C-alpha positions as CSV (number, residue, x, y, z in Angstrom):
1,M,15.1,-22.6,14.6
2,R,12.5,-25.1,15.8
3,I,9.3,-24.6,15.6
4,A,6.3,-26.9,17.4
5,T,2.9,-28.2,15.6
6,T,-0.2,-30.3,16.4
7,R,0.5,-32.2,13.5
8,F,4.3,-33.5,13.8
9,G,5.3,-32.3,17.0
10,E,8.4,-30.7,17.1
11,I,10.4,-29.3,13.7
12,D,13.5,-28.1,13.1
13,I,13.6,-25.2,9.8
14,R,16.3,-23.0,8.7
15,E,14.9,-19.5,9.0
16,S,16.1,-18.6,5.7
17,E,13.4,-21.6,4.5
18,L,10.5,-19.8,5.8
19,I,8.1,-17.9,3.8
20,T,6.9,-14.3,4.9
21,M,3.6,-13.4,4.6
22,K,3.6,-9.9,3.1
23,G,0.2,-10.1,2.4
24,S,-2.1,-12.4,4.2
25,I,-4.4,-15.7,4.3
26,L,-8.1,-14.7,4.0
27,G,-8.7,-14.8,7.9
28,F,-5.5,-15.3,9.0
29,G,-4.2,-12.2,8.7
30,H,-2.1,-12.3,12.3
31,L,-0.1,-15.5,11.1
32,K,3.2,-14.0,9.1
33,R,5.7,-16.9,8.9
34,F,4.7,-20.5,7.2
35,A,7.2,-23.5,6.7
36,L,6.4,-25.4,3.8
37,I,6.5,-29.2,4.3
38,V,6.2,-32.1,2.3
39,H,5.7,-35.0,4.5
40,D,6.0,-37.5,1.7
41,Q,7.7,-36.8,-1.6
42,N,5.4,-39.2,-3.7
43,T,2.5,-36.8,-3.2
44,P,1.7,-33.7,-4.6
45,L,-0.1,-32.6,-1.1
46,W,2.2,-30.3,1.3
47,W,1.3,-28.8,4.6
48,L,2.0,-25.3,4.8
49,Q,2.3,-24.8,8.5
50,A,2.4,-21.6,10.6
51,A,5.4,-21.0,12.6
52,D,3.7,-18.7,14.9
53,D,0.6,-21.2,15.7
54,P,1.3,-25.1,16.0
55,A,-2.6,-25.7,15.4
56,V,-3.1,-24.2,12.0
57,A,-1.6,-25.9,9.0
58,F,-3.0,-25.7,5.2
59,V,-3.0,-29.0,3.3
60,V,-1.8,-27.0,0.1
61,I,-1.1,-28.3,-3.8
62,N,0.6,-27.0,-7.4
63,P,-3.0,-26.1,-8.5
64,F,-1.6,-26.9,-12.2
65,I,-1.5,-30.7,-10.8
66,V,-5.4,-30.8,-10.6
67,M,-6.2,-28.8,-13.1
68,P,-3.3,-28.7,-15.8
69,D,-5.1,-25.9,-18.1
70,Y,-5.0,-23.4,-15.5
71,K,-4.2,-19.9,-16.7
72,P,-5.0,-17.0,-13.8
73,T,-4.5,-13.4,-14.5
74,L,-2.1,-12.5,-12.2
75,H,-2.2,-8.5,-12.0
76,Q,1.2,-7.2,-12.1
77,E,0.4,-5.0,-8.6
78,D,0.4,-8.0,-7.4
79,M,3.8,-9.0,-9.0
80,D,5.4,-5.8,-7.8
81,F,3.9,-6.0,-4.4
82,L,6.0,-9.4,-4.0
83,E,8.9,-8.3,-5.8
84,I,8.7,-11.0,-8.9
85,Q,10.7,-10.0,-11.2
86,R,11.4,-13.4,-13.3
87,D,8.7,-15.9,-14.0
88,E,10.5,-18.2,-13.1
89,D,11.0,-17.0,-9.3
90,L,6.5,-17.4,-9.2
91,V,4.7,-20.1,-7.2
92,L,1.0,-20.9,-7.8
93,L,0.0,-22.8,-4.0
94,S,-3.8,-23.4,-3.3
95,I,-5.5,-24.8,-0.3
96,V,-7.0,-28.2,-0.4
97,T,-9.9,-28.7,1.8
98,V,-10.4,-32.8,2.6
99,R,-14.4,-33.4,3.7
100,S,-15.3,-36.7,5.9
101,Q,-18.7,-36.9,5.5
102,P,-19.5,-37.2,2.8
103,F,-15.8,-37.9,1.4
104,R,-15.0,-34.5,-1.2
105,V,-11.4,-33.0,-1.8
106,T,-11.6,-29.5,-3.5
107,V,-9.6,-27.0,-4.3
108,N,-9.7,-23.9,-4.1
109,V,-8.6,-22.2,-7.3
110,R,-10.0,-19.3,-7.0
111,A,-7.9,-17.6,-4.6
112,P,-4.0,-19.5,-4.7
113,I,-0.9,-18.5,-2.8
114,L,1.2,-16.1,-4.5
115,V,4.8,-17.0,-3.5
116,N,8.2,-15.0,-4.9
117,A,10.1,-18.4,-4.6
118,E,13.1,-16.1,-4.4
119,K,12.7,-13.8,-1.7
120,R,10.2,-16.1,0.3
121,M,7.6,-13.7,-0.2
122,A,3.8,-14.3,-0.2
123,T,0.2,-13.6,-0.2
124,Q,-3.2,-14.9,-1.4
125,I,-5.0,-13.3,-4.3
126,V,-8.3,-13.6,-5.6
127,L,-9.4,-14.1,-8.6
128,E,-12.0,-12.1,-10.4
129,D,-12.6,-15.2,-13.3
130,P,-15.9,-16.9,-12.6
131,E,-14.4,-20.3,-13.9
132,Y,-11.9,-21.1,-11.3
133,P,-14.2,-22.4,-8.1
134,I,-13.6,-22.0,-4.5
135,Q,-14.2,-25.9,-4.2
136,Y,-12.9,-27.4,-7.8
137,D,-13.4,-31.0,-7.1
138,V,-11.0,-33.2,-6.9
139,L,-12.5,-36.4,-7.4
140,D,-14.3,-35.4,-10.4
141,H,-11.1,-34.5,-11.9
142,K,-8.9,-37.1,-10.6
143,A,-7.6,-38.4,-14.1
144,H,-5.3,-35.4,-13.5
145,F,-4.4,-36.5,-10.0
146,D,-3.2,-39.9,-11.0
147,A,-1.4,-38.0,-14.8
148,W,0.7,-36.7,-11.7
149,L,1.0,-39.6,-9.5
150,A,2.2,-41.4,-12.9
151,K,5.3,-39.1,-12.8
152,P,8.4,-40.9,-12.4
153,C,9.9,-37.4,-11.1
154,N,7.8,-35.5,-8.8
155,D,9.0,-32.2,-7.0
156,S,7.5,-29.5,-5.2
157,G,8.9,-26.6,-7.6
158,R,11.4,-24.2,-6.4
159,L,10.3,-23.9,-3.8
160,A,13.1,-25.7,-0.5
161,T,11.2,-27.3,1.3
162,T,11.3,-29.4,5.1
163,A,10.9,-32.1,4.6
164,T,9.6,-34.7,7.6
165,S,9.4,-38.0,8.2
166,P,6.2,-40.5,9.2
């Protein structure tokens, strides 16, 4: 199928690669289908593009890249809601915010997007642990990010993604 985007123009994506929001992303409950787009294989920043609204796309990251000791408590109800039966089917994504004045990059590790990679269903959850902030500053923890970039083989995990060229 072909989806329109304001950032990448029209892109082709297999229907089987779409992620369906069984729950929702806070503030975007009307959007239910997303494509995970990897613009550059050498960066851990990806795009979660709404299939039904060309203007909505979130920059996302695997939260373990910026916070290696990230150990969110996931409730069994959330796992059951997404029909996650095996740990290897679980993928977490966190929304990244980039501000220009002053330049700041933060990751929302308090409200990750929980994804069943096998069934391609997702929902955003809000963690109760105040240790995980809504605005975790990446530049304050740049060493984690740099360590990831230095790895010889970087990939986006178990989710098939749509690659785009610059």
